[in-house]
N, C-alpha and C positions, 0 to 999 in steps of 0.2 A: 152061072158064073158067079155071082155074088156071094152063094153059099161056099166058093172056094177061097175066099180071101182068108189069108192066115195073121195070127198074131206077128209073125216074123216081118210080113210085109208092114204091116202096121209100124212097127217099131223102126223099120227101115225108113219108112215115110217121114216120122216124127222125127229121127235124127238127121235126116237130109234138110229138112226144114229149120231145125234148131241151129245145125251147123252152118248153114249157107251155101254148101256145095257138095257134091258127091264123093269127092276125094275126101273131105273132112270127116263126112258122115262114114267111109269106109274105114278110117283110122279109129274112128269112136268104135265102130262095131267089129274091127279088125278083119275087115273083108276087102278085097280089091275093089277098086272103084268100078270096073266093069260089072262086077256082081250086083252092086247097089244100084247101078243104073238099070240093069236088066231086071232085077227084082221090082224096081219101081214101074219099068215099062210094062211089066206083066200085070201089076197092081191096076195101072190106068187102063189096060185091055179089058181086066175082068168087070170093072165098075162103070165102065165106058165114061169116064172123066177124066180129063188133062189135069192133073195135079201141078205140073211145073212147065213154064215157058223155057223152053232149051235154046232160043233163039242167040241170047247173048253169050258171054265170056262164062257167065255163071248161070245156073238153074234159079229162075224165080218163080215163087209161089202164084199159081194163078187164083182168081177170085174164088173158084171153086175148091181149089186147094187150100185156101185160108179158110173156108167154110166147113171144110171136112177134118181140118188139123185139130179143132178142140174135141171133136168128137172122136177121132183116133187116140188122143191123150186120154179121154175119159174111159174108153175101152181097155186100154193098157193099164191105167191106173186100178180098173176093177179088177182085172186079172190078176194084177200083183196083190191085190187085197185078198183075192180068192185063194191064192197059193199060200199067204202069210196065215190066214185063218187056219186053212188045212193042216198046215205044218204046226201050228199052236195046239190045234185040237188032237193031232197024233201025240204031242209031247204031253198032254195033260193039262193044257191052258182051258180056262173057264170059257164058257160060251158068252156070257155076259159077268159083268160085276155089279153086284146089288148093294146099295147102302142105305142105311137109315141113320140120319143125323140130327142131333139134339140142337133146337134152334138157337142154344146158346154158343154153340162153336163158332169160333172166329170164320167166317165166310173167306176172308183173304187167304187163309191157311188153306182151306179145302179147295178153292179155286185154282191156288198155284198147283196144288198137288194133282189136280184133275187136267190141267194143262199139261203137265208132265206126263201123265198118264196117256192122255190122247197120242202123245207124239210115239212113247213106247210101245203102245198096244192101240194102233189105230183100227184093229178089225174087231175089237172087242167092244159092245155097246156099253154104256153106262147107265143104269136106272138109279135114281136118286130118291128118297123120300126125306121129309123134314117131320118130325115128333118133337116132342118135349119129354124131358125126365125119364120116368119108368115106363112111359110109352115107346121108348126107343128098344127096350129089351125085346119088345114082344113080336115083332117081325123077325128078329134074330132066332128067337126061342122056336117060333113054329116054322123056321126055314124058309121065309119069304125073302129075307136078305142075308147075305153073307157076312157082313161087316154092319156092326153099329159105332156111332160116335158118341158115346155116353159119359154124362156126367156122373161124379162118384156118390152124389145122393139123388136119389135112394142107392142103397148099396147094390151092387152088380150081382145078379142070381147066381148061384154057385154052378149052374151048368155051362156057364160062359168063362172062357179066358180072358183076361184084360190085359192090354199093354199100355203103360201110361204115354199121352202125347203132351199134354200143355195143362197150363192153369187159367181159368178164366176169374177175374177178378170181378165182384157185383157190389154196386153201390146205389144207395138210395137218392134220386134226382125229384126235381120239381121244376116247374117253370119260373122265371124269376118274377113272374106276376102272381105266384101262388103266396098265400099267407104263410106259409112255412118257409120261404126263402129268406123272409128278414131276420130269421133266427141266428145269431151269431155264436151261440151254445148249444151243446147236445140238447135234443127235444126231448122231453119227457114222454113216457108211453101214454100218460092220460091226454095230453094234448094232441099227438098223433091220433089217438082214437078218435078225435072230434072230426078228422077229414077222410075224403075218400082215398082209398087205397086201389090202384090200379094193378091186377092181377094177370099174369099171363097163365091161362089154364084151359086145357081142353075139357070136354065134356068127361072123359075117362079120369083124368086126374081129380076133378072135382068129386067125383063120385067115390073115388078111392081115400081122399085124403079129407075130406070134409072141410074144417074152418081150422086146423090144426096149424099153428105158426103163424097165422095171419096177425098183422100189426094193428088194424083197424076193424070194428064191426060193419063199417062202411065200405062195401066191396064192389066193384066192377071188374068181372071177369070178362077177358078178352082171349079169344082163341089165336090170336095172330099176333106175333112179337111186333112185327112193325107198326100195326095199328096202336099197340101199348104206346109205343115210341112216339107215334103222332099225338096221341090223346096227352102224353105226358108234356109234350112241348105246348099243346093248346091249353095247358093249364087245368084239366079236368081232376087231377089229383097227385098224389105222390105215388112212387113206385120203385122197383129195385130193377135194375137193369145191367147186362154186362158191360163193363168199361168200355171195351173196344168198339161197341156201337154208339157210345155218346161222348167219346173223346173230343170229338169236332164241335158238339153242343156245349161242352163245358168250356172249351176256348172260346169260342163265339160268344157264350152269355146266352145262348138259346135255353140250356137248363143249368141248374143249380144243385150241387151236390149239399144233401143235408146229413147231419150226424144225429144219431140216437142215443139217448142214454144207454149205456152198458155195452155200445159198439166196441169192438175190439179196434186198437188204433191202426192196425194194418189192413182193415177190412175184411170182406169174407172172400173166401176163395174157394172154387169148385175145380175139383179135378177132373179133366176130361181123357178118356180111354177109349182106345179101340176094342171092341169085344167081339167075340165070334165063338160058337159052340165048341165045347172041348172034345166032343165026340166026332166031329166033322171038320176036321183040319181045312183051312183056307186054301186055296190053290196058288200057283205062281204069280198071277196078276194081282190077287189081292194081298197076297204078302208083299209084292214089289210097291202096292199102293201104300200100305201101312209104313211100310219104311221111308217112303217120301213124305209121308204126313209127319214122321219124326224129324226128318231134315227140315222142312219148312217150319215147323214148330221151333226148333232149336234156333233157326235163322231169325225168326221172329223175336225171341227173346234176345237175341244179340243185337239186333238193330233198336228194340226197345230200350236195351241198356245204354247203347250208344246215344240216343237223342234225349233219354232222361234229365241230362244235365242241363240241354238247352230249354227243356220245356217247363222247368221248375217255376218260371214266373208267369207260365201262359196257362198251363193248366192247375186248377186248383188243388187236384189230389195228389200232384205230382211229388209232395213231400213224403207220400208214402212209398214204400217200395214196391215199384212197378213190375219188378222182373222175377223176385222170388218171394211171394208172398207166404204167408204161414198156412199150410193146409189144414183145415181143421180135423181134429180127431175125437172121437167119443161122442159124435153127435149126428144126427141125421137131419136130412133140410126136407121141408114140405114141398112137393110138387108146385103147390100154389102160390107160395111164398118168394118163389125164385131167391133161394139162398138163405132164406131165414129158419134157424132150426127148430125142430118140432119141440115142443115141451115148454117148460117153465119160461116165460116172456120170450126173450131171443138172444138169450146169452149164447156165445160160441167159446168153448174151451181151447 
Protein backbone atom coordinates (compact mmCIF):
# COMPACT_ATOMS: atom_id res chain seq x y z
CA UNK A 1 0.00 0.00 0.00
CA UNK A 2 2.87 2.37 0.72
CA UNK A 3 3.92 2.21 -2.93
CA UNK A 4 0.58 3.76 -3.82
CA UNK A 5 1.27 7.01 -1.92
CA UNK A 6 1.07 9.87 -4.41
CA UNK A 7 2.63 13.30 -4.59
CA UNK A 8 -0.89 14.76 -4.64
CA UNK A 9 -1.64 13.15 -1.29
CA UNK A 10 1.54 14.54 0.22
CA UNK A 11 0.80 18.05 -1.07
CA UNK A 12 -2.72 17.82 0.39
CA UNK A 13 -1.24 16.71 3.72
CA UNK A 14 1.19 19.65 3.71
CA UNK A 15 -1.53 22.16 2.82
CA UNK A 16 -3.86 20.90 5.57
CA UNK A 17 -1.08 21.07 8.16
CA UNK A 18 0.02 24.56 7.13
CA UNK A 19 -3.48 26.05 6.73
CA UNK A 20 -4.81 24.56 9.97
CA UNK A 21 -8.06 23.21 8.53
CA UNK A 22 -9.32 21.04 5.70
CA UNK A 23 -11.54 23.84 4.38
CA UNK A 24 -8.61 26.30 4.18
CA UNK A 25 -6.50 23.63 2.51
CA UNK A 26 -9.33 23.12 0.01
CA UNK A 27 -9.34 26.82 -0.82
CA UNK A 28 -5.59 26.79 -1.36
CA UNK A 29 -5.75 23.69 -3.54
CA UNK A 30 -9.03 24.78 -5.20
CA UNK A 31 -10.80 21.65 -4.09
CA UNK A 32 -13.87 20.90 -2.03
CA UNK A 33 -13.35 20.27 1.67
CA UNK A 34 -14.80 16.79 1.24
CA UNK A 35 -12.17 15.96 -1.39
CA UNK A 36 -9.38 17.10 0.94
CA UNK A 37 -10.80 15.06 3.80
CA UNK A 38 -11.17 11.95 1.65
CA UNK A 39 -7.66 12.31 0.21
CA UNK A 40 -6.16 12.48 3.70
CA UNK A 41 -8.25 9.57 4.92
CA UNK A 42 -6.97 7.49 2.00
CA UNK A 43 -3.39 8.50 2.79
CA UNK A 44 -3.79 7.53 6.45
CA UNK A 45 -5.21 4.20 5.40
CA UNK A 46 -2.34 3.52 3.03
CA UNK A 47 0.47 4.31 5.47
CA UNK A 48 -1.29 2.94 8.55
CA UNK A 49 -0.70 6.15 10.55
CA UNK A 50 -3.23 8.65 11.87
CA UNK A 51 -2.02 12.08 10.74
CA UNK A 52 -4.78 14.29 12.21
CA UNK A 53 -6.85 14.21 15.36
CA UNK A 54 -10.38 15.06 14.18
CA UNK A 55 -12.09 15.00 17.58
CA UNK A 56 -12.22 18.80 17.94
CA UNK A 57 -13.64 21.64 15.85
CA UNK A 58 -10.52 21.68 13.68
CA UNK A 59 -8.14 18.84 12.83
CA UNK A 60 -4.89 18.84 14.81
CA UNK A 61 -1.69 17.13 13.76
CA UNK A 62 -0.87 14.06 15.78
CA UNK A 63 2.66 13.37 16.99
CA UNK A 64 3.03 10.93 14.11
CA UNK A 65 1.77 13.60 11.72
CA UNK A 66 4.33 16.09 13.06
CA UNK A 67 7.08 13.53 12.55
CA UNK A 68 6.08 12.85 8.94
CA UNK A 69 5.34 16.45 7.91
CA UNK A 70 8.99 17.47 7.46
CA UNK A 71 9.62 14.38 5.35
CA UNK A 72 6.59 15.13 3.19
CA UNK A 73 7.90 18.66 2.64
CA UNK A 74 11.34 17.32 1.70
CA UNK A 75 9.84 14.89 -0.84
CA UNK A 76 7.69 17.62 -2.41
CA UNK A 77 10.66 19.99 -2.56
CA UNK A 78 12.87 17.39 -4.24
CA UNK A 79 10.19 16.68 -6.83
CA UNK A 80 9.88 20.42 -7.55
CA UNK A 81 13.66 20.57 -7.92
CA UNK A 82 13.57 17.58 -10.28
CA UNK A 83 10.93 19.22 -12.44
CA UNK A 84 12.77 22.54 -12.53
CA UNK A 85 16.04 20.83 -13.46
CA UNK A 86 14.38 18.82 -16.24
CA UNK A 87 12.70 21.93 -17.63
CA UNK A 88 15.99 23.82 -17.58
CA UNK A 89 17.91 21.03 -19.30
CA UNK A 90 15.24 20.84 -22.00
CA UNK A 91 15.73 24.58 -22.56
CA UNK A 92 19.54 24.34 -22.86
CA UNK A 93 20.40 25.24 -19.26
CA UNK A 94 23.79 24.07 -17.99
CA UNK A 95 23.99 20.96 -15.83
CA UNK A 96 26.39 22.86 -13.52
CA UNK A 97 28.26 26.16 -13.43
CA UNK A 98 32.04 25.93 -13.11
CA UNK A 99 34.08 29.01 -12.22
CA UNK A 100 37.73 29.78 -11.66
CA UNK A 101 38.41 33.00 -9.75
CA UNK A 102 41.53 35.07 -9.25
CA UNK A 103 42.42 35.27 -5.56
CA UNK A 104 42.49 39.06 -5.90
CA UNK A 105 38.81 39.25 -6.88
CA UNK A 106 36.64 40.85 -4.14
CA UNK A 107 34.96 38.01 -2.27
CA UNK A 108 32.01 40.21 -1.22
CA UNK A 109 31.04 40.84 -4.85
CA UNK A 110 31.42 37.18 -5.73
CA UNK A 111 29.44 35.94 -2.72
CA UNK A 112 26.61 38.38 -3.41
CA UNK A 113 26.30 37.16 -7.01
CA UNK A 114 26.46 33.52 -5.87
CA UNK A 115 23.65 34.12 -3.37
CA UNK A 116 21.46 35.56 -6.13
CA UNK A 117 22.41 32.67 -8.42
CA UNK A 118 21.35 30.13 -5.81
CA UNK A 119 17.91 31.70 -5.64
CA UNK A 120 17.52 31.97 -9.41
CA UNK A 121 18.93 28.51 -10.27
CA UNK A 122 18.49 26.29 -7.19
CA UNK A 123 18.83 23.11 -9.26
CA UNK A 124 22.23 23.99 -10.77
CA UNK A 125 25.25 23.07 -8.63
CA UNK A 126 28.19 25.48 -8.50
CA UNK A 127 31.83 24.42 -8.71
CA UNK A 128 34.40 27.08 -7.87
CA UNK A 129 38.20 27.08 -8.01
CA UNK A 130 40.60 29.79 -6.81
CA UNK A 131 43.79 30.43 -8.75
CA UNK A 132 45.96 33.45 -9.41
CA UNK A 133 47.03 35.53 -12.35
CA UNK A 134 47.68 33.54 -15.55
CA UNK A 135 46.68 30.28 -13.85
CA UNK A 136 43.06 31.49 -14.04
CA UNK A 137 43.06 31.16 -17.83
CA UNK A 138 44.22 27.53 -17.94
CA UNK A 139 41.02 25.83 -16.64
CA UNK A 140 38.95 27.90 -19.08
CA UNK A 141 41.22 27.16 -22.04
CA UNK A 142 41.13 23.41 -21.38
CA UNK A 143 37.34 23.56 -20.80
CA UNK A 144 37.42 22.49 -17.17
CA UNK A 145 35.68 25.76 -16.24
CA UNK A 146 33.10 27.70 -18.22
CA UNK A 147 33.96 31.12 -16.79
CA UNK A 148 37.07 32.71 -15.33
CA UNK A 149 37.26 35.90 -13.28
CA UNK A 150 40.68 37.14 -14.32
CA UNK A 151 42.91 40.16 -13.90
CA UNK A 152 44.10 42.19 -16.88
CA UNK A 153 47.72 41.30 -16.19
CA UNK A 154 48.95 39.04 -17.67
CA UNK A 155 47.04 39.75 -20.89
CA UNK A 156 43.95 37.66 -21.58
CA UNK A 157 44.71 34.94 -24.18
CA UNK A 158 43.20 35.67 -27.63
CA UNK A 159 41.04 32.51 -27.47
CA UNK A 160 38.99 34.06 -24.69
CA UNK A 161 36.26 36.69 -24.83
CA UNK A 162 36.48 39.27 -22.04
CA UNK A 163 33.83 41.35 -20.29
CA UNK A 164 35.03 44.03 -17.89
CA UNK A 165 33.66 43.78 -14.34
CA UNK A 166 35.56 46.00 -11.89
CA UNK A 167 38.92 47.41 -10.88
CA UNK A 168 40.99 46.22 -7.92
CA UNK A 169 43.46 48.65 -6.38
CA UNK A 170 46.70 47.25 -5.00
CA UNK A 171 48.87 48.96 -2.38
CA UNK A 172 52.08 48.17 -0.52
CA UNK A 173 51.70 47.55 3.21
CA UNK A 174 53.70 46.58 6.28
CA UNK A 175 53.04 46.01 9.96
CA UNK A 176 53.37 49.18 12.08
CA UNK A 177 56.25 47.41 13.88
CA UNK A 178 58.17 46.93 10.63
CA UNK A 179 61.17 49.28 10.08
CA UNK A 180 59.67 50.55 6.80
CA UNK A 181 56.54 51.76 8.62
CA UNK A 182 58.41 54.73 10.09
CA UNK A 183 59.14 56.31 6.71
CA UNK A 184 57.09 59.44 6.02
CA UNK A 185 58.48 59.92 2.51
CA UNK A 186 58.59 57.67 -0.55
CA UNK A 187 61.05 54.84 0.07
CA UNK A 188 63.99 54.46 -2.34
CA UNK A 189 64.29 51.12 -4.11
CA UNK A 190 67.72 50.64 -2.57
CA UNK A 191 66.18 50.72 0.90
CA UNK A 192 63.30 48.45 -0.10
CA UNK A 193 65.81 45.89 -1.38
CA UNK A 194 67.18 45.45 2.15
CA UNK A 195 63.90 43.95 3.39
CA UNK A 196 61.94 40.76 2.79
CA UNK A 197 59.16 40.97 0.23
CA UNK A 198 56.19 38.65 0.77
CA UNK A 199 54.86 37.51 -2.60
CA UNK A 200 51.70 35.58 -3.44
CA UNK A 201 52.86 33.07 -6.05
CA UNK A 202 52.03 29.46 -6.76
CA UNK A 203 54.54 27.04 -8.27
CA UNK A 204 53.35 27.62 -11.84
CA UNK A 205 53.73 31.40 -11.63
CA UNK A 206 57.20 31.10 -10.11
CA UNK A 207 58.27 28.85 -12.98
CA UNK A 208 56.79 31.15 -15.63
CA UNK A 209 57.87 34.54 -14.37
CA UNK A 210 61.08 33.99 -12.41
CA UNK A 211 62.18 37.18 -10.66
CA UNK A 212 60.86 39.84 -13.05
CA UNK A 213 59.18 42.75 -11.33
CA UNK A 214 60.16 41.87 -7.78
CA UNK A 215 61.07 44.81 -5.57
CA UNK A 216 63.61 43.05 -3.38
CA UNK A 217 66.12 40.23 -3.83
CA UNK A 218 64.92 38.86 -0.48
CA UNK A 219 61.65 37.09 -1.32
CA UNK A 220 59.30 34.78 0.57
CA UNK A 221 56.76 33.16 -1.78
CA UNK A 222 53.41 32.13 -0.34
CA UNK A 223 50.83 30.14 -2.28
CA UNK A 224 47.93 31.43 -0.20
CA UNK A 225 46.81 35.07 -0.14
CA UNK A 226 45.31 34.73 3.35
CA UNK A 227 48.64 33.41 4.65
CA UNK A 228 50.41 36.37 3.07
CA UNK A 229 47.93 38.68 4.79
CA UNK A 230 48.67 37.09 8.19
CA UNK A 231 52.43 37.21 7.61
CA UNK A 232 52.23 40.91 6.76
CA UNK A 233 50.30 41.61 9.96
CA UNK A 234 52.92 39.65 11.87
CA UNK A 235 55.66 41.92 10.52
CA UNK A 236 57.61 39.33 8.50
CA UNK A 237 58.05 41.65 5.52
CA UNK A 238 56.40 44.09 3.12
CA UNK A 239 54.03 43.15 0.34
CA UNK A 240 51.42 44.25 -2.16
CA UNK A 241 47.78 43.52 -1.27
CA UNK A 242 44.40 44.29 -2.83
CA UNK A 243 42.97 47.32 -1.05
CA UNK A 244 39.63 45.65 -0.27
CA UNK A 245 41.42 43.00 1.81
CA UNK A 246 43.34 45.43 4.00
CA UNK A 247 41.00 48.41 4.40
CA UNK A 248 39.99 47.32 7.91
CA UNK A 249 43.66 46.82 8.83
CA UNK A 250 44.52 50.29 7.60
CA UNK A 251 41.67 51.79 9.60
CA UNK A 252 42.61 49.92 12.79
CA UNK A 253 46.35 50.45 12.39
CA UNK A 254 47.11 46.73 12.05
CA UNK A 255 48.80 47.56 8.72
CA UNK A 256 50.38 50.72 7.34
CA UNK A 257 50.61 51.75 3.72
CA UNK A 258 54.08 52.56 2.45
CA UNK A 259 54.95 54.60 -0.65
CA UNK A 260 57.84 53.82 -2.94
CA UNK A 261 59.76 56.17 -5.19
CA UNK A 262 58.22 56.50 -8.65
CA UNK A 263 54.88 55.09 -7.51
CA UNK A 264 52.00 56.75 -9.39
CA UNK A 265 50.00 59.00 -7.00
CA UNK A 266 46.76 57.17 -7.76
CA UNK A 267 48.28 53.76 -6.99
CA UNK A 268 48.24 50.59 -9.04
CA UNK A 269 45.04 49.28 -10.58
CA UNK A 270 44.15 45.84 -11.93
CA UNK A 271 41.12 45.44 -14.19
CA UNK A 272 39.10 42.30 -13.43
CA UNK A 273 37.05 40.68 -16.21
CA UNK A 274 34.89 37.65 -16.84
CA UNK A 275 36.46 35.47 -19.54
CA UNK A 276 35.15 32.48 -21.49
CA UNK A 277 36.03 30.61 -24.67
CA UNK A 278 35.14 32.51 -27.82
CA UNK A 279 34.29 29.28 -29.68
CA UNK A 280 32.07 27.95 -26.88
CA UNK A 281 29.42 30.49 -25.84
CA UNK A 282 28.34 30.31 -22.23
CA UNK A 283 24.88 29.01 -21.37
CA UNK A 284 21.89 30.90 -19.92
CA UNK A 285 22.96 30.38 -16.30
CA UNK A 286 26.52 31.55 -16.99
CA UNK A 287 25.23 34.59 -18.87
CA UNK A 288 22.92 35.41 -15.97
CA UNK A 289 25.78 35.05 -13.48
CA UNK A 290 28.08 37.42 -15.37
CA UNK A 291 25.30 40.01 -15.59
CA UNK A 292 24.74 39.74 -11.83
CA UNK A 293 28.46 40.22 -11.22
CA UNK A 294 28.31 43.42 -13.26
CA UNK A 295 25.35 44.65 -11.19
CA UNK A 296 27.06 43.80 -7.89
CA UNK A 297 30.29 45.44 -9.04
CA UNK A 298 28.43 48.61 -10.05
CA UNK A 299 26.72 48.68 -6.65
CA UNK A 300 30.09 48.28 -4.93
CA UNK A 301 31.46 51.29 -6.81
CA UNK A 302 28.41 53.36 -5.84
CA UNK A 303 28.69 52.44 -2.17
CA UNK A 304 32.42 53.15 -2.13
CA UNK A 305 31.72 56.55 -3.65
CA UNK A 306 29.16 57.35 -0.96
CA UNK A 307 31.42 56.20 1.86
CA UNK A 308 34.66 57.84 0.69
CA UNK A 309 33.77 61.29 2.03
CA UNK A 310 33.24 59.92 5.55
CA UNK A 311 36.31 57.69 5.53
CA UNK A 312 38.90 60.26 4.47
CA UNK A 313 40.14 60.80 8.04
CA UNK A 314 40.06 57.10 8.92
CA UNK A 315 41.66 55.24 6.03
CA UNK A 316 45.11 56.64 5.15
CA UNK A 317 44.75 56.02 1.42
CA UNK A 318 41.31 57.61 1.08
CA UNK A 319 42.83 60.79 -0.32
CA UNK A 320 43.39 58.80 -3.49
CA UNK A 321 40.46 58.16 -5.80
CA UNK A 322 38.89 54.91 -4.50
CA UNK A 323 36.28 54.59 -7.21
CA UNK A 324 37.80 55.21 -10.60
CA UNK A 325 41.58 54.73 -10.47
CA UNK A 326 43.57 55.13 -13.65
CA UNK A 327 43.92 51.77 -15.36
CA UNK A 328 47.49 51.07 -16.41
CA UNK A 329 48.21 51.01 -20.13
CA UNK A 330 51.26 49.85 -22.02
CA UNK A 331 52.71 47.66 -19.29
CA UNK A 332 52.30 44.13 -18.04
CA UNK A 333 52.39 42.92 -14.46
CA UNK A 334 54.49 40.12 -13.03
CA UNK A 335 52.34 37.38 -11.53
CA UNK A 336 54.67 37.07 -8.55
CA UNK A 337 54.78 40.77 -7.74
CA UNK A 338 51.05 41.42 -7.28
CA UNK A 339 50.65 44.42 -9.42
CA UNK A 340 54.19 45.57 -10.10
CA UNK A 341 55.02 45.97 -13.79
CA UNK A 342 57.64 43.80 -15.43
CA UNK A 343 60.68 45.60 -16.71
CA UNK A 344 62.73 48.56 -15.62
CA UNK A 345 62.22 49.26 -11.93
CA UNK A 346 58.49 49.43 -11.17
CA UNK A 347 57.20 52.40 -13.14
CA UNK A 348 53.61 52.35 -14.36
CA UNK A 349 52.69 54.67 -17.12
